[in-house]
N, CA, C and O atoms as CSV, one atom per row, in Angstrom:
chain,resi,resn,atom,element,x,y,z
A,1,UNK,N,N,0.836,-1.179,0.000
A,1,UNK,CA,C,0.000,0.000,0.000
A,1,UNK,C,C,0.881,1.243,0.000
A,1,UNK,O,O,1.918,1.264,0.663
A,2,UNK,N,N,0.491,2.259,-0.721
A,2,UNK,CA,C,1.316,3.469,-0.795
A,2,UNK,C,C,1.096,4.386,0.414
A,2,UNK,O,O,0.047,4.365,1.057
A,3,UNK,N,N,2.120,5.185,0.695
A,3,UNK,CA,C,2.001,6.229,1.707
A,3,UNK,C,C,1.383,7.454,1.045
A,3,UNK,O,O,1.696,7.774,-0.101
A,4,UNK,N,N,0.497,8.140,1.780
A,4,UNK,CA,C,-0.127,9.370,1.287
A,4,UNK,C,C,0.097,10.482,2.286
A,4,UNK,O,O,0.080,10.255,3.495
A,5,UNK,N,N,0.307,11.686,1.780
A,5,UNK,CA,C,0.510,12.838,2.655
A,5,UNK,C,C,-0.774,13.119,3.418
A,5,UNK,O,O,-1.849,13.253,2.832
A,6,UNK,N,N,-0.640,13.206,4.752
A,6,UNK,CA,C,-1.783,13.499,5.608
A,6,UNK,C,C,-1.810,14.978,5.989
A,6,UNK,O,O,-2.868,15.607,5.988
A,7,UNK,N,N,-0.646,15.525,6.313
A,7,UNK,CA,C,-0.541,16.935,6.681
A,7,UNK,C,C,0.927,17.302,6.806
A,7,UNK,O,O,1.800,16.437,6.738
A,8,UNK,N,N,1.193,18.575,6.986
A,8,UNK,CA,C,2.557,19.027,7.254
A,8,UNK,C,C,2.929,18.628,8.679
A,8,UNK,O,O,2.074,18.640,9.565
A,9,UNK,N,N,4.171,18.281,8.909
A,9,UNK,CA,C,4.628,17.916,10.247
A,9,UNK,C,C,4.336,19.004,11.269
A,9,UNK,O,O,4.026,18.717,12.425
A,10,UNK,N,N,4.437,20.251,10.835
A,10,UNK,CA,C,4.217,21.384,11.737
A,10,UNK,C,C,2.762,21.509,12.195
A,10,UNK,O,O,2.482,22.238,13.146
A,11,UNK,N,N,1.841,20.816,11.540
A,11,UNK,CA,C,0.424,20.890,11.902
A,11,UNK,C,C,0.051,19.975,13.064
A,11,UNK,O,O,-1.069,20.054,13.568
A,12,UNK,N,N,0.965,19.109,13.500
A,12,UNK,CA,C,0.662,18.162,14.569
A,12,UNK,C,C,1.595,18.409,15.752
A,12,UNK,O,O,2.765,18.028,15.727
A,13,UNK,N,N,1.065,19.043,16.774
A,13,UNK,CA,C,1.854,19.382,17.961
A,13,UNK,C,C,2.030,18.172,18.863
A,13,UNK,O,O,1.235,17.233,18.821
A,14,UNK,N,N,3.070,18.200,19.671
A,14,UNK,CA,C,3.310,17.154,20.674
A,14,UNK,C,C,2.117,17.069,21.625
A,14,UNK,O,O,1.632,18.085,22.125
A,15,UNK,N,N,1.652,15.841,21.866
A,15,UNK,CA,C,0.544,15.619,22.791
A,15,UNK,C,C,-0.815,15.962,22.238
A,15,UNK,O,O,-1.792,16.027,22.983
A,16,UNK,N,N,-0.891,16.185,20.936
A,16,UNK,CA,C,-2.161,16.590,20.326
A,16,UNK,C,C,-2.669,15.541,19.351
A,16,UNK,O,O,-1.917,14.693,18.871
A,17,UNK,N,N,-3.952,15.618,19.075
A,17,UNK,CA,C,-4.582,14.779,18.058
A,17,UNK,C,C,-5.081,15.636,16.917
A,17,UNK,O,O,-5.409,16.808,17.101
A,18,UNK,N,N,-5.136,15.045,15.737
A,18,UNK,CA,C,-5.630,15.754,14.551
A,18,UNK,C,C,-6.330,14.745,13.657
A,18,UNK,O,O,-5.805,13.658,13.417
A,19,UNK,N,N,-7.498,15.091,13.169
A,19,UNK,CA,C,-8.222,14.217,12.253
A,19,UNK,C,C,-7.960,14.665,10.814
A,19,UNK,O,O,-8.050,15.849,10.488
A,20,UNK,N,N,-7.635,13.692,9.965
A,20,UNK,CA,C,-7.468,13.943,8.532
A,20,UNK,C,C,-8.318,12.927,7.776
A,20,UNK,O,O,-8.676,11.882,8.320
A,21,UNK,N,N,-8.634,13.233,6.538
A,21,UNK,CA,C,-9.390,12.298,5.706
A,21,UNK,C,C,-8.509,11.879,4.531
A,21,UNK,O,O,-8.041,12.714,3.757
A,22,UNK,N,N,-8.293,10.571,4.416
A,22,UNK,CA,C,-7.524,9.998,3.316
A,22,UNK,C,C,-8.352,8.887,2.691
A,22,UNK,O,O,-8.795,7.970,3.383
A,23,UNK,N,N,-8.559,8.969,1.388
A,23,UNK,CA,C,-9.352,7.952,0.680
A,23,UNK,C,C,-10.701,7.716,1.363
A,23,UNK,O,O,-11.126,6.575,1.549
A,24,UNK,N,N,-11.354,8.797,1.727
A,24,UNK,CA,C,-12.673,8.753,2.372
A,24,UNK,C,C,-12.678,8.077,3.734
A,24,UNK,O,O,-13.734,7.667,4.217
A,25,UNK,N,N,-11.497,7.953,4.368
A,25,UNK,CA,C,-11.400,7.399,5.726
A,25,UNK,C,C,-10.920,8.486,6.662
A,25,UNK,O,O,-9.981,9.222,6.357
A,26,UNK,N,N,-11.578,8.577,7.810
A,26,UNK,CA,C,-11.146,9.526,8.835
A,26,UNK,C,C,-10.061,8.852,9.667
A,26,UNK,O,O,-10.283,7.803,10.272
A,27,UNK,N,N,-8.884,9.472,9.687
A,27,UNK,CA,C,-7.713,8.954,10.385
A,27,UNK,C,C,-7.327,9.941,11.486
A,27,UNK,O,O,-7.232,11.144,11.241
A,28,UNK,N,N,-7.105,9.432,12.691
A,28,UNK,CA,C,-6.650,10.264,13.799
A,28,UNK,C,C,-5.139,10.150,13.913
A,28,UNK,O,O,-4.600,9.047,14.009
A,29,UNK,N,N,-4.458,11.285,13.902
A,29,UNK,CA,C,-3.011,11.350,14.062
A,29,UNK,C,C,-2.693,11.882,15.446
A,29,UNK,O,O,-3.372,12.782,15.940
A,30,UNK,N,N,-1.668,11.331,16.072
A,30,UNK,CA,C,-1.228,11.773,17.391
A,30,UNK,C,C,0.295,11.817,17.408
A,30,UNK,O,O,0.951,10.945,16.838
A,31,UNK,N,N,0.857,12.834,18.065
A,31,UNK,CA,C,2.301,12.890,18.267
A,31,UNK,C,C,2.547,12.703,19.763
A,31,UNK,O,O,2.133,13.525,20.581
A,32,UNK,N,N,3.231,11.603,20.106
A,32,UNK,CA,C,3.511,11.277,21.499
A,32,UNK,C,C,5.010,11.004,21.639
A,32,UNK,O,O,5.543,10.109,20.983
A,33,UNK,N,N,5.680,11.765,22.486
A,33,UNK,CA,C,7.129,11.639,22.694
A,33,UNK,C,C,7.871,11.707,21.361
A,33,UNK,O,O,8.835,10.975,21.139
A,34,UNK,N,N,7.408,12.596,20.474
A,34,UNK,CA,C,8.062,12.812,19.192
A,34,UNK,C,C,7.689,11.833,18.090
A,34,UNK,O,O,8.050,12.041,16.931
A,35,UNK,N,N,6.976,10.772,18.430
A,35,UNK,CA,C,6.598,9.769,17.434
A,35,UNK,C,C,5.138,9.969,17.026
A,35,UNK,O,O,4.279,10.249,17.862
A,36,UNK,N,N,4.874,9.821,15.727
A,36,UNK,CA,C,3.514,9.989,15.222
A,36,UNK,C,C,2.837,8.632,15.099
A,36,UNK,O,O,3.429,7.667,14.616
A,37,UNK,N,N,1.590,8.576,15.543
A,37,UNK,CA,C,0.756,7.374,15.470
A,37,UNK,C,C,-0.488,7.709,14.661
A,37,UNK,O,O,-0.947,8.851,14.662
A,38,UNK,N,N,-1.038,6.701,13.961
A,38,UNK,CA,C,-2.265,6.889,13.190
A,38,UNK,C,C,-3.193,5.701,13.408
A,38,UNK,O,O,-2.793,4.544,13.274
A,39,UNK,N,N,-4.443,6.013,13.748
A,39,UNK,CA,C,-5.479,4.995,13.921
A,39,UNK,C,C,-6.766,5.513,13.286
A,39,UNK,O,O,-6.881,6.702,12.989
A,40,UNK,N,N,-7.735,4.616,13.077
A,40,UNK,CA,C,-9.045,5.078,12.627
A,40,UNK,C,C,-9.555,6.101,13.626
A,40,UNK,O,O,-9.359,5.949,14.832
A,41,UNK,N,N,-10.204,7.138,13.132
A,41,UNK,CA,C,-10.663,8.220,14.003
A,41,UNK,C,C,-11.938,7.879,14.761
A,41,UNK,O,O,-12.207,8.481,15.800
A,42,UNK,N,N,-12.713,6.949,14.278
A,42,UNK,CA,C,-14.035,6.696,14.844
A,42,UNK,C,C,-14.008,5.604,15.907
A,42,UNK,O,O,-13.584,4.480,15.636
A,43,UNK,N,N,-14.461,5.934,17.121
A,43,UNK,CA,C,-14.552,4.962,18.205
A,43,UNK,C,C,-15.511,3.848,17.798
A,43,UNK,O,O,-16.584,4.112,17.254
A,44,UNK,N,N,-15.128,2.622,18.060
A,44,UNK,CA,C,-15.956,1.477,17.667
A,44,UNK,C,C,-17.146,1.279,18.595
A,44,UNK,O,O,-18.021,0.464,18.300
A,45,UNK,N,N,-17.200,1.994,19.696
A,45,UNK,CA,C,-18.342,1.878,20.603
A,45,UNK,C,C,-19.498,2.762,20.165
A,45,UNK,O,O,-20.632,2.295,20.059
A,46,UNK,N,N,-19.214,4.059,19.906
A,46,UNK,CA,C,-20.325,4.968,19.624
A,46,UNK,C,C,-19.954,6.095,18.672
A,46,UNK,O,O,-20.564,7.164,18.719
A,47,UNK,N,N,-18.967,5.879,17.811
A,47,UNK,CA,C,-18.630,6.758,16.696
A,47,UNK,C,C,-18.127,8.152,17.047
A,47,UNK,O,O,-18.257,9.067,16.235
A,48,UNK,N,N,-17.557,8.337,18.229
A,48,UNK,CA,C,-16.937,9.616,18.585
A,48,UNK,C,C,-15.603,9.754,17.857
A,48,UNK,O,O,-15.005,8.759,17.446
A,49,UNK,N,N,-15.146,10.983,17.703
A,49,UNK,CA,C,-13.847,11.247,17.094
A,49,UNK,C,C,-12.740,11.010,18.120
A,49,UNK,O,O,-12.676,11.700,19.137
A,50,UNK,N,N,-11.879,10.048,17.856
A,50,UNK,CA,C,-10.778,9.764,18.774
A,50,UNK,C,C,-9.712,10.857,18.750
A,50,UNK,O,O,-8.972,11.022,19.720
A,51,UNK,N,N,-9.627,11.607,17.645
A,51,UNK,CA,C,-8.676,12.714,17.574
A,51,UNK,C,C,-8.997,13.770,18.633
A,51,UNK,O,O,-8.122,14.545,19.017
A,52,UNK,N,N,-10.230,13.805,19.101
A,52,UNK,CA,C,-10.652,14.747,20.136
A,52,UNK,C,C,-10.472,14.171,21.541
A,52,UNK,O,O,-10.798,14.828,22.530
A,53,UNK,N,N,-9.954,12.949,21.627
A,53,UNK,CA,C,-9.777,12.281,22.907
A,53,UNK,C,C,-8.560,12.780,23.673
A,53,UNK,O,O,-7.811,13.637,23.204
A,54,UNK,N,N,-8.385,12.221,24.861
A,54,UNK,CA,C,-7.281,12.575,25.756
A,54,UNK,C,C,-6.194,11.517,25.670
A,54,UNK,O,O,-6.476,10.321,25.735
A,55,UNK,N,N,-4.948,11.962,25.525
A,55,UNK,CA,C,-3.820,11.032,25.512
A,55,UNK,C,C,-3.459,10.654,26.943
A,55,UNK,O,O,-3.439,11.499,27.838
A,56,UNK,N,N,-3.173,9.369,27.141
A,56,UNK,CA,C,-2.859,8.832,28.463
A,56,UNK,C,C,-1.592,7.990,28.352
A,56,UNK,O,O,-1.427,7.237,27.392
A,57,UNK,N,N,-0.697,8.114,29.333
A,57,UNK,CA,C,0.469,7.240,29.404
A,57,UNK,C,C,0.092,6.097,30.336
A,57,UNK,O,O,0.015,6.284,31.550
A,58,UNK,N,N,-0.141,4.923,29.778
A,58,UNK,CA,C,-0.610,3.757,30.522
A,58,UNK,C,C,0.550,2.774,30.673
A,58,UNK,O,O,0.696,1.854,29.869
A,59,UNK,N,N,1.379,2.970,31.710
A,59,UNK,CA,C,2.551,2.123,31.948
A,59,UNK,C,C,3.440,2.024,30.716
A,59,UNK,O,O,3.876,0.934,30.343
A,60,UNK,N,N,3.705,3.159,30.087
A,60,UNK,CA,C,4.572,3.202,28.927
A,60,UNK,C,C,3.876,2.952,27.602
A,60,UNK,O,O,4.484,3.108,26.543
A,61,UNK,N,N,2.616,2.568,27.648
A,61,UNK,CA,C,1.846,2.320,26.433
A,61,UNK,C,C,1.123,3.616,26.052
A,61,UNK,O,O,0.537,4.267,26.916
A,62,UNK,N,N,1.158,3.995,24.777
A,62,UNK,CA,C,0.473,5.189,24.296
A,62,UNK,C,C,-0.996,4.863,24.075
A,62,UNK,O,O,-1.336,3.962,23.307
A,63,UNK,N,N,-1.866,5.609,24.758
A,63,UNK,CA,C,-3.299,5.309,24.765
A,63,UNK,C,C,-4.082,6.590,24.548
A,63,UNK,O,O,-3.694,7.653,25.032
A,64,UNK,N,N,-5.193,6.488,23.813
A,64,UNK,CA,C,-6.136,7.602,23.707
A,64,UNK,C,C,-7.437,7.180,24.375
A,64,UNK,O,O,-7.899,6.048,24.225
A,65,UNK,N,N,-8.015,8.121,25.115
A,65,UNK,CA,C,-9.302,7.888,25.769
A,65,UNK,C,C,-10.389,8.574,24.954
A,65,UNK,O,O,-10.300,9.768,24.669
A,66,UNK,N,N,-11.411,7.817,24.580
A,66,UNK,CA,C,-12.523,8.356,23.805
A,66,UNK,C,C,-13.202,9.482,24.596
A,66,UNK,O,O,-13.451,9.333,25.792
A,67,UNK,N,N,-13.501,10.604,23.935
A,67,UNK,CA,C,-14.088,11.730,24.648
A,67,UNK,C,C,-15.536,11.520,25.080
A,67,UNK,O,O,-16.020,12.259,25.937
A,68,UNK,N,N,-16.238,10.553,24.526
A,68,UNK,CA,C,-17.657,10.379,24.868
A,68,UNK,C,C,-17.875,9.452,26.049
A,68,UNK,O,O,-18.562,9.828,27.000
A,69,UNK,N,N,-17.312,8.255,26.017
A,69,UNK,CA,C,-17.619,7.271,27.055
A,69,UNK,C,C,-16.390,6.668,27.728
A,69,UNK,O,O,-16.515,5.745,28.534
A,70,UNK,N,N,-15.200,7.185,27.402
A,70,UNK,CA,C,-14.000,6.801,28.125
A,70,UNK,C,C,-13.305,5.517,27.718
A,70,UNK,O,O,-12.392,5.081,28.418
A,71,UNK,N,N,-13.696,4.894,26.619
A,71,UNK,CA,C,-12.990,3.696,26.150
A,71,UNK,C,C,-11.549,4.069,25.811
A,71,UNK,O,O,-11.285,5.163,25.312
A,72,UNK,N,N,-10.621,3.154,26.085
A,72,UNK,CA,C,-9.205,3.378,25.801
A,72,UNK,C,C,-8.775,2.528,24.605
A,72,UNK,O,O,-9.174,1.372,24.471
A,73,UNK,N,N,-7.946,3.132,23.733
A,73,UNK,CA,C,-7.400,2.431,22.566
A,73,UNK,C,C,-5.886,2.601,22.543
A,73,UNK,O,O,-5.375,3.694,22.787
A,74,UNK,N,N,-5.172,1.519,22.248
A,74,UNK,CA,C,-3.722,1.532,22.109
A,74,UNK,C,C,-3.370,2.193,20.774
A,74,UNK,O,O,-3.856,1.767,19.726
A,75,UNK,N,N,-2.533,3.227,20.806
A,75,UNK,CA,C,-2.193,3.940,19.578
A,75,UNK,C,C,-1.275,3.155,18.657
A,75,UNK,O,O,-1.240,3.426,17.457
A,76,UNK,N,N,-0.534,2.192,19.182
A,76,UNK,CA,C,0.377,1.399,18.352
A,76,UNK,C,C,-0.338,0.267,17.630
A,76,UNK,O,O,-0.017,-0.043,16.483
A,77,UNK,N,N,-1.302,-0.346,18.296
A,77,UNK,CA,C,-1.962,-1.532,17.730
A,77,UNK,C,C,-3.422,-1.315,17.372
A,77,UNK,O,O,-3.980,-2.073,16.579
A,78,UNK,N,N,-4.052,-0.288,17.944
A,78,UNK,CA,C,-5.479,-0.061,17.742
A,78,UNK,C,C,-6.360,-0.883,18.665
A,78,UNK,O,O,-7.585,-0.780,18.594
A,79,UNK,N,N,-5.764,-1.699,19.534
A,79,UNK,CA,C,-6.531,-2.578,20.426
A,79,UNK,C,C,-7.447,-1.774,21.344
A,79,UNK,O,O,-7.058,-0.733,21.872
A,80,UNK,N,N,-8.661,-2.271,21.524
A,80,UNK,CA,C,-9.581,-1.708,22.510
A,80,UNK,C,C,-9.150,-2.241,23.869
A,80,UNK,O,O,-9.127,-3.454,24.080
A,81,UNK,N,N,-8.809,-1.345,24.791
A,81,UNK,CA,C,-8.236,-1.750,26.069
A,81,UNK,C,C,-9.246,-1.757,27.211
A,81,UNK,O,O,-9.066,-2.481,28.190
A,82,UNK,N,N,-10.303,-0.961,27.097
A,82,UNK,CA,C,-11.294,-0.885,28.171
A,82,UNK,C,C,-12.702,-0.797,27.587
A,82,UNK,O,O,-12.910,-0.370,26.451
A,83,UNK,N,N,-13.643,-1.213,28.402
A,83,UNK,CA,C,-15.051,-1.053,28.048
A,83,UNK,C,C,-15.395,0.433,28.073
A,83,UNK,O,O,-14.748,1.189,28.798
A,84,UNK,N,N,-16.369,0.868,27.323
A,84,UNK,CA,C,-17.372,0.063,26.649
A,84,UNK,C,C,-16.967,-0.452,25.269
A,84,UNK,O,O,-17.730,-1.202,24.661
A,85,UNK,N,N,-15.795,-0.078,24.754
A,85,UNK,CA,C,-15.370,-0.586,23.447
A,85,UNK,C,C,-14.801,-1.995,23.585
A,85,UNK,O,O,-14.048,-2.274,24.519
A,86,UNK,N,N,-15.153,-2.874,22.668
A,86,UNK,CA,C,-14.594,-4.225,22.637
A,86,UNK,C,C,-13.949,-4.532,21.287
A,86,UNK,O,O,-13.200,-5.501,21.167
A,87,UNK,N,N,-14.229,-3.727,20.283
A,87,UNK,CA,C,-13.697,-3.925,18.936
A,87,UNK,C,C,-12.543,-2.952,18.706
A,87,UNK,O,O,-12.677,-1.763,18.998
A,88,UNK,N,N,-11.416,-3.433,18.189
A,88,UNK,CA,C,-10.276,-2.537,17.948
A,88,UNK,C,C,-10.538,-1.594,16.777
A,88,UNK,O,O,-11.455,-1.800,15.982
A,89,UNK,N,N,-9.714,-0.562,16.695
A,89,UNK,CA,C,-9.674,0.291,15.509
A,89,UNK,C,C,-8.424,-0.104,14.728
A,89,UNK,O,O,-7.524,-0.743,15.273
A,90,UNK,N,N,-8.369,0.267,13.485
A,90,UNK,CA,C,-7.202,-0.063,12.667
A,90,UNK,C,C,-6.068,0.913,12.962
A,90,UNK,O,O,-6.292,2.117,13.087
A,91,UNK,N,N,-4.859,0.390,13.071
A,91,UNK,CA,C,-3.658,1.210,13.213
A,91,UNK,C,C,-2.929,1.228,11.867
A,91,UNK,O,O,-2.942,0.241,11.132
A,92,UNK,N,N,-2.304,2.344,11.558
A,92,UNK,CA,C,-1.641,2.529,10.266
A,92,UNK,C,C,-0.159,2.834,10.462
A,92,UNK,O,O,0.235,3.434,11.462
A,93,UNK,N,N,0.654,2.417,9.501
A,93,UNK,CA,C,2.066,2.790,9.484
A,93,UNK,C,C,2.166,4.266,9.126
A,93,UNK,O,O,1.409,4.766,8.294
A,94,UNK,N,N,3.113,4.964,9.766
A,94,UNK,CA,C,3.285,6.404,9.569
A,94,UNK,C,C,4.765,6.695,9.381
A,94,UNK,O,O,5.621,6.027,9.960
A,95,UNK,N,N,5.054,7.700,8.565
A,95,UNK,CA,C,6.425,8.182,8.454
A,95,UNK,C,C,6.402,9.699,8.273
A,95,UNK,O,O,5.411,10.275,7.825
A,96,UNK,N,N,7.516,10.326,8.634
A,96,UNK,CA,C,7.690,11.758,8.404
A,96,UNK,C,C,8.799,11.931,7.387
A,96,UNK,O,O,9.921,11.465,7.588
A,97,UNK,N,N,8.480,12.600,6.298
A,97,UNK,CA,C,9.420,12.792,5.205
A,97,UNK,C,C,9.289,14.204,4.663
A,97,UNK,O,O,8.184,14.659,4.367
A,98,UNK,N,N,10.401,14.893,4.532
A,98,UNK,CA,C,10.423,16.233,3.931
A,98,UNK,C,C,9.381,17.161,4.533
A,98,UNK,O,O,8.696,17.885,3.810
A,99,UNK,N,N,9.260,17.142,5.865
A,99,UNK,CA,C,8.340,18.049,6.537
A,99,UNK,C,C,6.876,17.672,6.447
A,99,UNK,O,O,6.000,18.489,6.731
A,100,UNK,N,N,6.604,16.416,6.046
A,100,UNK,CA,C,5.222,15.959,5.922
A,100,UNK,C,C,5.009,14.663,6.704
A,100,UNK,O,O,5.920,13.845,6.836
A,101,UNK,N,N,3.803,14.493,7.213
A,101,UNK,CA,C,3.402,13.230,7.828
A,101,UNK,C,C,2.672,12.438,6.772
A,101,UNK,O,O,1.718,12.925,6.165
A,102,UNK,N,N,3.120,11.211,6.551
A,102,UNK,CA,C,2.513,10.335,5.549
A,102,UNK,C,C,1.985,9.072,6.220
A,102,UNK,O,O,2.616,8.525,7.125
A,103,UNK,N,N,0.837,8.625,5.772
A,103,UNK,CA,C,0.185,7.444,6.321
A,103,UNK,C,C,0.076,6.396,5.219
A,103,UNK,O,O,-0.295,6.705,4.087
A,104,UNK,N,N,0.403,5.152,5.565
A,104,UNK,CA,C,0.243,4.053,4.603
A,104,UNK,C,C,-1.205,3.605,4.632
A,104,UNK,O,O,-1.691,3.086,5.637
A,105,UNK,N,N,-1.881,3.812,3.520
A,105,UNK,CA,C,-3.312,3.500,3.462
A,105,UNK,C,C,-3.673,2.821,2.155
A,105,UNK,O,O,-4.837,2.487,1.934
């Protein structure tokens, strides 16, 4: 699968989330400890935007908490870690090249 430009690197601040649309898919980008992560933006429990969620350091694991009902998702794997979500979201490979964040989609 090819990498596609999601946004400029400067558009994603440390500790922040950003939603982008690539190939009609909403992707949530997060920068945590300098590394960029990408997962599906839509919570599998009730369709909230995960890019609007809160980042949590869970024993060294990068986690986002859904803003609506508090489900936790692993940013590296997309795994649903807590109820009410039981279905994972998809995680995507990401790279930064020439001042751009690119997602493999």
